[in-house]
C-alpha positions as CSV (number, residue, x, y, z in Angstrom):
1,M,92.4,25.2,29.9
2,S,92.8,22.8,26.9
3,D,94.9,23.5,23.9
4,T,91.7,23.8,21.8
5,S,90.2,26.5,24.1
6,Q,93.5,28.4,24.2
7,Q,93.6,28.4,20.5
8,A,90.0,29.7,20.3
9,A,90.9,32.6,22.6
10,L,93.6,33.8,20.1
11,R,92.3,36.8,18.2
12,T,93.9,39.1,15.7
13,V,93.7,42.8,16.6
14,F,94.4,45.6,14.1
15,F,95.2,49.1,15.0
16,V,94.5,51.3,12.0
17,S,95.4,55.0,11.7
18,D,96.2,57.8,9.3
19,G,99.2,58.5,11.6
20,T,101.5,56.4,13.6
21,G,98.7,54.3,15.2
22,I,100.0,54.8,18.7
23,T,96.7,56.4,19.9
24,A,94.7,53.5,18.6
25,E,97.1,51.0,20.0
26,T,97.1,52.7,23.5
27,F,93.3,52.9,23.7
28,G,92.9,49.3,22.3
29,H,95.4,47.9,24.9
30,S,93.4,49.6,27.7
31,V,90.2,48.0,26.6
32,L,91.7,44.6,25.8
33,T,93.2,44.2,29.3
34,Q,89.7,43.8,30.6
35,F,89.4,40.5,28.8
36,D,91.2,37.2,29.3
37,V,92.1,36.6,25.7
38,R,95.3,36.1,23.8
39,V,95.8,38.4,20.8
40,R,98.0,38.8,17.8
41,Q,98.5,42.5,17.2
42,I,99.0,44.2,13.8
43,R,99.5,47.9,13.4
44,L,98.5,49.5,10.1
45,P,99.8,53.1,10.2
46,F,99.6,56.0,7.7
47,I,96.4,54.8,6.0
48,D,95.8,58.3,4.4
49,S,94.5,57.5,0.9
50,I,91.8,55.5,-0.8
51,E,94.4,53.1,-2.1
52,K,95.9,52.4,1.3
53,A,92.5,52.0,2.8
54,E,91.5,49.4,0.2
55,E,94.8,47.5,0.8
56,A,94.1,47.6,4.6
57,L,90.7,46.2,3.8
58,R,92.1,43.3,1.9
59,T,94.6,42.6,4.6
60,I,91.9,42.5,7.3
61,N,89.6,40.3,5.3
62,A,92.3,37.9,4.4
63,T,93.2,37.6,8.1
64,C,89.6,37.0,9.0
65,I,89.4,34.2,6.4
66,A,92.7,32.6,7.6
67,D,91.7,32.8,11.2
68,G,88.2,31.5,10.7
69,Q,86.8,34.3,12.9
70,R,86.4,38.1,13.0
71,A,89.4,40.3,13.6
72,I,89.1,43.2,16.0
73,V,89.8,46.6,14.3
74,F,90.5,49.7,16.4
75,S,90.6,52.7,14.1
76,T,91.5,56.4,14.5
77,L,91.0,57.3,10.8
78,V,89.7,60.9,10.6
79,K,88.4,61.1,7.1
80,D,84.9,59.5,6.6
81,E,85.7,58.1,3.2
82,L,88.6,56.1,4.6
83,S,86.7,55.0,7.6
84,D,83.8,53.9,5.4
85,I,86.1,51.6,3.4
86,L,87.4,49.8,6.6
87,R,83.8,49.6,7.9
88,R,83.1,47.2,5.1
89,S,85.6,44.7,6.4
90,Q,84.7,41.3,7.9
91,G,86.3,42.4,11.2
92,M,84.6,44.0,14.2
93,Y,85.2,47.7,13.4
94,M,85.7,50.0,16.4
95,D,85.7,53.7,15.3
96,L,87.4,55.7,18.0
97,I,86.9,59.0,16.2
98,R,83.2,58.9,15.4
99,T,82.4,57.6,18.8
100,F,83.4,60.9,20.3
101,I,83.2,63.4,17.4
102,A,79.4,63.4,17.1
103,P,78.6,64.1,20.9
104,L,81.3,66.8,21.0
105,E,80.0,68.5,17.9
106,Q,76.6,68.7,19.6
107,E,78.1,69.9,22.8
108,F,80.3,72.6,21.3
109,G,77.8,73.6,18.6
110,L,80.7,73.2,16.0
111,K,81.5,70.9,13.2
112,A,84.7,68.9,13.5
113,M,87.4,69.7,10.9
114,H,88.2,66.1,10.1
115,T,91.8,67.1,9.3
116,I,94.4,64.4,9.2
117,G,97.4,65.1,11.5
118,R,95.9,68.1,13.1
119,S,97.1,66.8,16.5
120,H,100.7,67.2,15.2
121,T,100.6,70.7,13.8
122,S,103.0,73.6,14.7
123,T,101.0,74.3,17.8
124,D,102.6,71.4,19.6
125,S,106.0,71.5,17.9
126,A,107.6,72.4,21.3
127,E,106.0,69.4,22.9
128,Y,107.2,67.2,20.0
129,K,110.7,68.5,20.4
130,N,110.6,67.8,24.2
131,R,109.5,64.2,23.5
132,I,112.4,63.7,21.1
133,E,114.9,65.1,23.6
134,A,113.4,62.9,26.3
135,I,113.7,59.8,24.1
136,N,117.3,60.5,23.4
137,F,117.9,61.1,27.1
138,S,116.3,57.8,28.1
139,L,118.2,55.9,25.5
140,A,121.5,57.4,26.6
141,H,120.7,56.6,30.3
142,D,119.3,53.1,29.7
143,D,120.5,50.3,32.0
144,G,123.0,52.5,33.8
145,Q,125.0,53.2,30.6
146,S,125.8,56.8,31.7
147,S,125.6,58.8,34.9
148,K,126.2,62.1,33.1
149,N,123.6,64.9,33.3
150,L,121.4,63.0,35.8
151,E,120.5,66.3,37.2
152,E,118.3,66.8,34.1
153,A,116.4,63.6,34.8
154,D,112.7,63.9,35.9
155,V,112.9,60.4,37.3
156,I,115.4,57.7,37.8
157,L,114.0,54.1,37.8
158,V,115.9,51.5,39.9
159,G,115.2,47.8,40.3
160,V,116.7,44.4,39.4
161,S,117.4,43.5,35.8
162,R,114.3,42.7,33.7
163,S,111.8,44.3,36.1
164,G,110.4,46.6,33.4
165,K,112.5,49.7,33.7
166,T,113.5,50.1,30.1
167,P,110.0,49.9,28.5
168,T,108.7,52.2,31.2
169,T,111.3,54.9,30.7
170,L,110.7,54.8,26.9
171,F,107.0,55.0,27.3
172,L,107.3,58.0,29.6
173,A,109.6,59.7,27.1
174,M,107.5,59.0,24.0
175,Q,104.1,59.7,25.5
176,Y,104.9,62.5,28.0
177,G,108.3,64.0,27.3
178,I,109.6,62.8,30.6
179,K,113.4,62.5,30.9
180,A,113.7,59.1,32.6
181,A,116.9,57.3,33.3
182,N,117.1,53.7,34.7
183,Y,119.7,51.9,36.7
184,P,119.8,48.1,37.5
185,L,120.4,47.1,41.1
186,T,122.9,44.2,41.0
187,P,124.4,41.7,43.4
188,D,127.4,44.0,43.7
189,D,125.2,46.8,45.0
190,F,123.6,44.3,47.5
191,E,127.0,43.2,48.8
192,R,128.0,46.8,49.4
193,G,124.7,47.4,51.1
194,K,124.1,50.8,49.5
195,L,123.1,52.5,46.3
196,P,125.8,53.3,43.6
197,S,127.6,56.5,44.5
198,S,126.7,58.1,41.2
199,L,123.0,57.9,42.2
200,L,123.2,59.1,45.8
201,P,122.9,62.8,45.0
202,Y,119.6,62.1,43.2
203,R,117.8,60.0,45.7
204,D,114.8,62.3,45.6
205,K,114.3,61.6,41.9
206,M,114.3,57.8,42.3
207,F,111.4,55.4,41.9
208,G,111.7,51.7,42.3
209,L,110.3,48.8,40.3
210,S,110.1,45.3,41.8
211,I,108.6,42.1,40.4
212,A,107.5,38.7,41.7
213,P,110.6,36.3,41.8
214,E,108.6,33.6,39.9
215,R,107.7,36.0,37.1
216,L,111.3,37.4,37.0
217,S,112.7,33.8,36.7
218,E,110.3,33.2,33.7
219,I,111.4,36.4,31.9
220,R,115.1,35.7,32.5
221,N,114.8,32.1,31.4
222,E,113.6,33.4,28.0
223,R,116.8,35.3,27.7
224,L,119.3,32.9,29.4
225,P,117.7,29.6,30.0
226,G,119.1,27.5,32.8
227,S,121.5,30.2,34.0
228,K,122.2,31.2,37.6
229,Y,120.9,34.7,36.5
230,A,117.5,33.1,35.8
231,A,117.4,30.6,38.7
232,L,114.4,31.1,41.0
233,A,116.6,31.1,44.1
234,N,118.8,33.9,42.7
235,C,115.7,35.9,41.6
236,R,114.3,35.6,45.1
237,Y,117.6,36.8,46.5
238,E,117.8,39.8,44.2
239,V,114.2,40.9,44.6
240,N,114.4,40.6,48.4
241,E,117.7,42.6,48.5
242,A,116.4,45.3,46.1
243,E,113.2,45.8,48.1
244,T,115.1,45.9,51.4
245,M,117.5,48.5,49.9
246,M,114.6,50.7,48.5
247,K,112.8,50.6,51.8
248,R,116.0,51.5,53.7
249,E,116.8,54.4,51.3
250,G,113.2,55.7,51.5
251,I,112.6,55.1,47.7
252,R,109.0,54.7,46.8
253,W,108.5,51.5,44.7
254,M,105.8,49.3,43.2
255,S,105.6,45.8,41.8
256,S,105.4,45.6,38.0
257,T,104.2,41.9,38.1
258,T,100.6,42.5,37.2
259,K,100.7,46.1,36.0
260,S,100.7,47.4,32.4
261,I,103.3,50.0,31.3
262,E,100.4,52.5,31.2
263,E,99.6,51.8,34.9
264,I,103.2,52.0,36.0
265,A,103.7,55.2,34.1
266,A,100.6,56.8,35.6
267,T,101.8,56.0,39.1
268,I,105.2,57.5,38.3
269,L,103.7,60.6,36.8
270,Q,101.6,61.1,40.0
271,E,104.7,60.7,42.1
272,I,106.6,63.3,40.0
273,R,103.7,65.8,40.2
274,S,103.2,65.3,43.9
275,N,106.8,66.2,44.4
276,G,106.5,69.4,42.3
277,R,108.8,68.1,39.5
């Protein structure tokens, strides 16, 4: 593909919300993965007033002019008066609320309340607390920092460094309240030929992530270019040893090479539920 065609494929995508914007972003990502385009992502959260909506409108229009093409706007704005302002933008406006509200109003025979933040009222305060606790747990147990309280973990991700463990554990914690720890498998583990002793009691909680050596080398070179750590030969060695170890220990694993975090998380959730955890 030429440089010109690659540049033409770059599109700006806005995620607009009266809340954090995570819902709009998650849905937008799921849709965008179906298209071979490069995107620049901008989240516009907490758009909960006329003034903020007008400012968001100006930002989107200025971007469209600068880019010379329409931006894509995914919106979860609840209030019609705010949504109507953004609908006037020069971008392609995707209203994720109205798309589903009208059919559901007809099905339920009820009018929607159109209340901002209703999904975060006291009815789900316990769920919110669980997610905060899970986030703190995942941060405390990131990259093998601590082996304390691993009995509380819902899942322990293992795999070579930079195979996608950290973003997956945080996604599981933020979205589902899953207490997920992660531990890197290192050359020291491979030389010993066994899992770290601190993890052995929790083998039934483990799930492995692997990755294509070529992709791993690319990712590591972004961090430490030209190092042995990032060398393709070393990446091939580590990936092969990690997969061999996981197979030997009976740890279910998957490759993260072509999978989104959402897809990886869904597979892990299915594994947790099938084991009754």
